[in-house]
C-alpha positions in Angstrom: 235.8 -36.7 -77.5 237.8 -35.3 -79.8 236.2 -33.3 -82.4 237.4 -35.5 -85.1 234.2 -35.8 -87.6 231.1 -38.6 -86.9 231.6 -41.5 -85.0 231.7 -45.4 -85.6 230.1 -48.3 -84.5 233.6 -49.0 -82.1 233.3 -45.4 -80.3 230.1 -46.7 -79.5 231.1 -50.1 -77.6 234.1 -48.5 -76.7 232.5 -45.3 -75.0 228.7 -44.7 -75.5 227.5 -47.8 -74.5 229.1 -47.7 -70.9 227.9 -43.7 -70.8 224.5 -44.6 -71.9 224.8 -47.1 -68.8 226.0 -44.6 -66.1 223.4 -42.0 -67.3 220.7 -44.6 -66.4 222.1 -45.9 -63.4 219.0 -47.1 -61.5 220.3 -45.8 -58.7 220.6 -42.4 -60.1 224.0 -41.9 -58.3 226.2 -40.8 -61.1 226.0 -36.9 -62.6 227.4 -37.5 -65.6 229.4 -34.5 -67.9 230.5 -35.1 -71.6 232.5 -32.8 -73.3 233.4 -32.1 -76.5 237.4 -31.5 -76.4 238.0 -29.3 -79.3 240.6 -27.7 -77.2 242.0 -30.9 -77.0 241.9 -31.1 -80.8 244.3 -28.4 -81.3 247.4 -30.4 -79.5 248.1 -32.3 -82.9 245.8 -30.5 -85.5 246.5 -26.8 -84.6 247.3 -26.1 -88.3 243.7 -26.6 -89.8 240.6 -25.2 -87.3 238.3 -25.3 -90.2 236.4 -28.4 -89.7 236.3 -28.1 -85.5 233.1 -26.6 -85.7 230.9 -29.0 -87.7 232.7 -31.7 -86.7 231.7 -30.7 -82.9 228.0 -30.4 -84.2 228.5 -33.7 -86.0 229.7 -35.6 -82.1 226.8 -34.1 -80.5 224.4 -35.9 -83.1 226.0 -38.8 -82.9 226.0 -39.0 -79.0 221.9 -37.8 -78.8 221.3 -40.7 -81.7 223.3 -42.9 -79.4 221.0 -42.4 -76.7 222.9 -39.9 -74.8 220.0 -37.8 -73.2 220.7 -34.4 -72.1 218.4 -34.6 -69.4 220.2 -36.9 -67.3 223.7 -36.0 -68.9 225.1 -32.4 -69.1 226.3 -32.0 -72.7 228.9 -29.7 -73.7 231.7 -28.3 -75.6 235.2 -27.6 -73.9 236.2 -24.5 -75.2 232.3 -23.2 -74.1 233.8 -23.1 -70.1 237.0 -21.1 -69.6 237.5 -22.7 -66.5 239.0 -25.2 -68.4 242.1 -23.3 -69.7 242.4 -21.5 -66.0 242.6 -24.2 -63.9 245.2 -26.1 -66.8 247.1 -23.5 -66.5 247.3 -23.4 -62.3 248.4 -27.4 -62.8 251.0 -26.7 -65.4 252.6 -24.8 -63.0 253.2 -27.5 -60.5 253.4 -30.5 -63.1 257.1 -31.5 -63.2 258.1 -31.6 -66.9 260.0 -34.8 -66.6 256.2 -36.6 -65.9 254.8 -34.7 -69.1 257.8 -36.4 -71.0 257.7 -39.7 -69.8 254.1 -40.6 -70.5 253.7 -43.7 -73.3 251.2 -42.0 -75.4 253.5 -38.7 -75.8 256.6 -40.6 -76.8 254.9 -43.2 -78.9 252.7 -40.4 -81.0 256.6 -38.5 -81.5 257.8 -42.1 -82.7 254.8 -43.1 -85.3 253.9 -39.5 -86.8 255.8 -38.3 -89.2 253.1 -35.8 -90.9 252.4 -33.5 -87.8 254.9 -31.1 -85.8 254.3 -32.8 -82.3 256.8 -30.4 -80.4 254.5 -28.2 -78.7 253.8 -27.3 -75.4 250.6 -28.4 -76.3 251.0 -31.0 -77.2 253.7 -32.3 -74.1 250.9 -30.6 -71.9 247.7 -32.5 -73.0 247.5 -34.6 -69.8 247.3 -31.4 -67.8 244.4 -30.6 -69.8 243.3 -33.7 -69.3 243.9 -33.4 -65.4 241.4 -30.3 -65.5 238.5 -31.5 -67.7 238.3 -34.3 -65.1 238.5 -32.8 -61.6 237.2 -29.5 -62.6 233.4 -31.5 -62.0 234.5 -32.8 -58.5 233.8 -32.3 -55.1 236.4 -33.1 -52.3 234.0 -34.5 -50.6 232.5 -36.7 -53.3 234.3 -39.9 -55.5 235.1 -38.6 -58.4 235.0 -41.6 -61.3 236.2 -41.6 -65.2 235.2 -44.4 -67.6 237.9 -46.1 -69.3 239.4 -49.3 -70.9 242.7 -50.6 -69.7 244.6 -49.2 -71.7 243.7 -45.6 -70.5 244.4 -45.6 -66.8 247.4 -44.8 -67.2 246.0 -41.4 -68.2 243.9 -41.2 -64.7 247.0 -42.2 -63.0 249.1 -38.9 -64.0 245.7 -37.3 -63.1 245.9 -38.8 -59.7 249.6 -37.3 -59.3 248.9 -34.0 -60.6 246.0 -33.7 -58.3 248.0 -35.2 -55.3 251.1 -32.4 -56.0 248.7 -29.8 -55.9 247.0 -30.9 -52.7 250.0 -31.5 -51.1 251.0 -27.3 -51.6 247.6 -25.4 -51.2 245.7 -27.8 -49.6 243.0 -25.5 -46.6 244.9 -24.5 -43.7 242.7 -22.3 -41.6 243.2 -21.5 -37.8 241.5 -24.0 -36.2 243.8 -27.3 -38.1 247.0 -24.8 -37.1 246.4 -25.2 -34.1 245.1 -27.8 -33.5 248.8 -29.1 -35.0 250.9 -27.1 -32.4 248.9 -28.8 -29.9 250.6 -31.8 -31.1 254.1 -31.4 -29.2 255.5 -34.8 -30.6 254.9 -34.7 -34.0 255.8 -30.8 -34.4 258.6 -32.0 -33.3 259.0 -34.5 -35.2 259.0 -32.6 -38.0 260.6 -29.3 -36.5 257.6 -27.6 -36.8 258.1 -23.7 -35.6 254.8 -22.1 -34.3 252.6 -21.4 -31.2 250.3 -19.0 -30.6 251.5 -15.6 -31.5 252.9 -17.3 -34.8 251.5 -14.9 -38.2 249.1 -17.2 -40.0 251.3 -17.1 -43.3 254.3 -18.0 -41.2 252.3 -20.7 -39.7 251.0 -21.7 -43.1 254.3 -22.3 -44.5 255.8 -24.4 -41.5 253.0 -26.6 -42.2 252.9 -26.7 -45.6 256.7 -27.7 -45.7 256.2 -30.8 -43.4 252.8 -31.7 -45.9 255.2 -31.8 -48.8 257.5 -34.0 -47.3 254.8 -36.8 -46.4 251.9 -36.0 -48.0 248.4 -34.7 -47.3 246.7 -38.3 -46.2 249.9 -39.1 -44.2 249.9 -35.6 -42.2 246.2 -36.0 -42.1 246.7 -39.5 -40.1 249.7 -39.0 -37.8 247.9 -35.6 -35.9 244.6 -36.8 -36.5 243.1 -33.8 -37.6 240.9 -33.1 -40.7 242.6 -32.0 -43.5 240.2 -30.6 -46.7 241.8 -31.0 -50.5 241.1 -28.9 -53.0 240.8 -30.7 -55.2 239.7 -34.8 -55.4 241.8 -36.8 -57.2 240.0 -39.0 -59.7 239.4 -43.0 -59.9 239.3 -45.1 -62.5 236.3 -47.2 -63.8 237.2 -49.8 -66.0 234.2 -50.4 -67.9 233.8 -53.3 -70.2 234.7 -52.6 -74.1 234.0 -55.7 -76.2 236.7 -56.3 -79.1 236.0 -54.9 -82.3 238.3 -54.8 -84.8 238.5 -52.7 -88.1 237.2 -54.5 -91.4 241.0 -55.3 -92.1 241.5 -56.9 -88.7 243.7 -53.6 -87.0 242.3 -51.2 -84.8 238.8 -49.5 -86.3 240.0 -46.3 -87.3 238.7 -43.1 -89.4 242.7 -42.6 -90.7 242.6 -46.4 -92.0 239.1 -46.1 -93.3 238.4 -49.4 -91.6 235.4 -48.5 -90.0 231.4 -48.6 -89.9 229.9 -44.9 -89.0 227.0 -44.8 -87.1 225.5 -43.0 -89.9 226.3 -46.2 -92.8 224.0 -46.7 -95.2 222.7 -50.2 -96.0 224.6 -50.4 -99.1 227.9 -49.3 -97.7 227.6 -51.6 -94.4 227.2 -54.9 -97.4 230.0 -53.3 -99.3 232.0 -53.0 -96.4 231.7 -56.3 -94.8 231.5 -58.2 -98.0 235.4 -57.6 -98.4 236.2 -57.6 -94.5 239.3 -59.4 -93.2 238.7 -62.7 -92.3 240.6 -66.0 -90.4 243.3 -66.3 -93.0 243.4 -70.0 -92.5 240.6 -70.1 -94.7 242.4 -69.7 -97.8 239.2 -71.4 -99.7 235.8 -72.7 -99.1 235.8 -76.3 -98.0 239.2 -74.9 -95.4 237.9 -75.1 -91.5 238.4 -72.3 -89.7 238.7 -70.8 -86.5 236.2 -68.1 -85.1 237.8 -67.3 -82.0 240.1 -65.2 -84.1 238.1 -63.8 -87.1 237.2 -60.5 -86.7 233.9 -60.9 -88.7 232.7 -63.3 -86.0 233.9 -60.8 -83.2 231.4 -58.4 -85.4 228.8 -61.3 -85.1 228.8 -61.2 -81.3 227.8 -57.8 -81.0 224.8 -57.6 -83.7 224.0 -61.2 -83.6 221.0 -63.1 -82.1 222.5 -66.1 -79.8 221.0 -68.9 -82.5 223.4 -66.7 -85.6 226.1 -66.9 -83.1 226.2 -70.5 -82.9 225.4 -71.4 -86.7 228.2 -69.4 -87.6 230.8 -70.7 -84.9 230.1 -74.2 -86.0 230.1 -73.7 -89.6 233.2 -72.3 -90.2 234.7 -74.7 -87.4 233.3 -77.5 -90.1 233.8 -75.0 -93.2 230.1 -75.7 -93.3 229.3 -72.1 -94.6 231.7 -69.6 -96.3 232.8 -66.4 -95.2 231.2 -64.7 -97.7 228.0 -66.6 -96.1 228.9 -66.0 -93.0 229.4 -62.0 -93.4 226.6 -61.4 -95.4 224.7 -62.7 -92.5 226.7 -60.6 -90.0 225.8 -57.3 -92.0 221.9 -58.2 -91.8 221.7 -58.3 -88.4 224.0 -55.1 -88.1 221.5 -53.1 -90.3 218.9 -54.2 -88.0 220.9 -52.9 -84.8 222.2 -49.5 -86.3 218.9 -48.4 -88.1 217.4 -47.0 -85.1 220.2 -44.9 -84.4 221.0 -44.1 -87.8 217.3 -42.4 -88.1 217.3 -40.3 -85.5 220.9 -39.0 -86.3 219.0 -38.1 -89.1 216.1 -36.4 -87.3 218.8 -34.0 -85.5 220.8 -33.5 -89.1 217.4 -32.2 -89.6 217.5 -29.7 -86.4 220.9 -28.1 -86.0 219.6 -25.3 -84.4 218.3 -27.7 -81.6 221.6 -29.7 -81.3 222.9 -25.7 -81.4 221.1 -25.6 -78.0 221.4 -28.5 -76.3 225.0 -27.9 -76.2 224.7 -24.3 -75.5 222.5 -25.3 -72.6 225.2 -27.9 -71.4 228.0 -25.7 -71.5 226.2 -23.2 -69.4 225.5 -26.2 -66.8 229.0 -27.4 -66.9 230.4 -23.4 -66.3 228.3 -23.2 -63.2 230.0 -26.5 -61.7 233.4 -25.5 -62.8 233.6 -22.0 -61.6 232.7 -22.7 -58.7 235.6 -25.3 -58.3 237.9 -22.1 -59.4 236.5 -20.0 -57.0 237.8 -22.7 -54.5 240.9 -23.5 -56.0 241.7 -19.1 -56.2 241.0 -19.2 -52.7 243.3 -21.8 -52.1 246.0 -20.6 -53.7 245.9 -17.0 -53.6 244.3 -16.2 -50.3 242.5 -13.3 -51.2 239.6 -13.2 -49.0 242.3 -13.7 -46.0 243.7 -10.7 -47.4 240.7 -9.1 -47.9 239.4 -10.0 -44.8 242.6 -8.9 -42.9 242.3 -5.2 -44.5 238.9 -5.0 -43.8 239.9 -5.3 -40.2 242.9 -3.6 -40.0 243.2 0.8 -38.9 240.5 2.6 -40.0 242.5 4.9 -41.4 243.7 2.3 -43.9 239.7 2.4 -45.3 239.3 5.9 -45.9 242.5 5.9 -47.7 241.3 7.9 -51.6 242.8 7.0 -55.5 244.8 10.0 -55.9 244.3 10.7 -59.9 247.5 10.7 -61.8 249.6 13.4 -62.3 247.9 15.1 -59.2 
């Protein structure tokens, strides 16, 4: 999440509720990483970073108050793991510019946001950074999933495309693999792969990479019936159920619209804000029947009210048996009951900011250990320094005895 300040109930039902389910999975099958995307905040708000640190702490407090457990999930700050930036750089080297220019949210933002200059590489390239954020915590042999709603599937898909291109270019090709390919006479001839027992390792790799670039890693693996270990794992989208939770005015809930209820909202503020909340526009008078299925207040009832209250609200709306004020008042009281324990936990953590920082620091160190393992693998795949060092170490004795000569000697 970008550090834009305190979270609202839309964030809870849109993301945090599902994150809690994943970290508390009965089979304990998910290793969860959740981070505060402070670098992503700079893609559009680079001109003023004064609130980023405090907003990051506010988000962390909201996470903890909403139930995220640092003993079950890794909670960290993006910029505390510099390997994100390194992987972003390497992925940006292979990502076609056209892919980024066609991202729907990029074009939409340029058309709609006029008060900020978004014509920067950082904003254009945010899908590449987002890809790095995801795949740096993956293992080639383990499923990598990203919990998203339907409107975010395209973000995961471009990450898959970037990873696929990266793997095509830098898939691990060792000597044993080269021998397997060289024995596949028919397929070798089909792709004009010119390698034999005397072919230098780097030349053989180049020949095979050329063929992989034509048909892709997976197709190549099946064609030659050989095992290929990808460098990075392609992420999979996990579609999560996200209930409808419109803002107080019926639009998408957003702090920028001023139509949200934060997780720290007071009882008085909740009652005041919901009292003027938008309802079914057909109910112009108290005696007009309405349709709860198109009423934002009823959408909130479905989240916070028990079944008997839900039935009462729906029937009362359709028959004009109750007024909108009465309906919203009942919903507000149930919202207050729901939010009270979350708000209290938030107050507890607000009084312990050093504890919140400790949780983020510990999580960042844990995340960095995983990220460093990935980057060791990625660097080797791109640059082959281990091979070069082994080659030099196994070279002529006199080459090992060369000493550095001071400048000017």
